[in-house]
N, C-alpha and C positions, 0 to 999 in steps of 0.2 A: 457366224454372228457378227464379226467385225464389219463386214460389208453392209449388213443390215443396219448396224448401229451408225456407221458413217452416213448412210443415206438418210436415216432419221434425223440425225443432228443437222445436216445440211438443209433438209426440208423444213424443219421447224424454224431455223434461222432465216431462210429465204422468205417464208410466209410472214414472219414477224417484221421483216425489213422491206418488203415490197410495198409500193404505193397501192393504196386500196381504192382510190377513186370513189370513195363513198361506200364501198363494199366492206363489210366486216369480215375479218379473217379469224375471229374467235372460234368459229366452227371448224375451220381448217386446222387450227392449232389444237383444238380439243380432240379432233379425230387422231391426230398424230400423237398427242399425249396419251390417248387410250392405247394406241399401238405400243408405245414405250412401256406402259404399265403392264400390258399383256406379255410382252417379251420378258420383262423383269419377273413376273409371277411364274413363268414357265421355265426360266433358266436361272439358276442361282448366281451365275456370273453375269447376268444381264446388265445390272447397274455398272459393274466394272467395265464391261464392254462399251457401254454408252459414255462413261467418263473418259475412257481412252479415246473414243471417237471424238468427243468434244475437244480434248487436248490436241489431237491431230488436226482438227479443223482450225483451232486457234493458231497452231504453229504454221499451218499452210497460209492462213490469212496474214499473219505477221511477216511471212516470207514473200508475200506478193509485192509486186512493184509499187502498187498504190493500195495499201491496206485500207479497208473501209472501217471507219471508227465504230459504226453501229454493229458490224459483224464481230469486231474485236470484243466489244462489250458483251454481246450475246454469247459468243463461244466461251468467254472467260468464266462465266457463271452459269453455264447451261444446266448442269446437274442441280445446283441449288435452286434455280428457277423452276426446274421440272419437278423435283422431288422434295424440296424444302428441308425439313428437319433431317439431320444426319449428314448434311453436305454443307461445306463452305466453298464457294466457287465450284471447282470440279474435284474437290478432295473430300473424302469421307471423314467425318468427325464424330466423336462420341457425343451422344445425346443423354443428358441427365434425365432419368425417369422419375 
């Protein structure tokens, strides 16, 4: 699961940060977000694996010789952006019901 989560985090970040040259990447991200949702629904630890992958990607980017600000921003709040409620940045939070 870890390798799949790593690949998914990197793919979503790459699609969000690439130049589009007039092409919309919403469909690309939508497809990857659907994959993330399917992984999460089939595996109780799916969200935890994705959160860990986002944190690994963030640390790798921070450690790079020239960290890219747009990737730092994306990786730092990947889970919150992907799943919304229940997440602050890449940390699980309690949600009032």
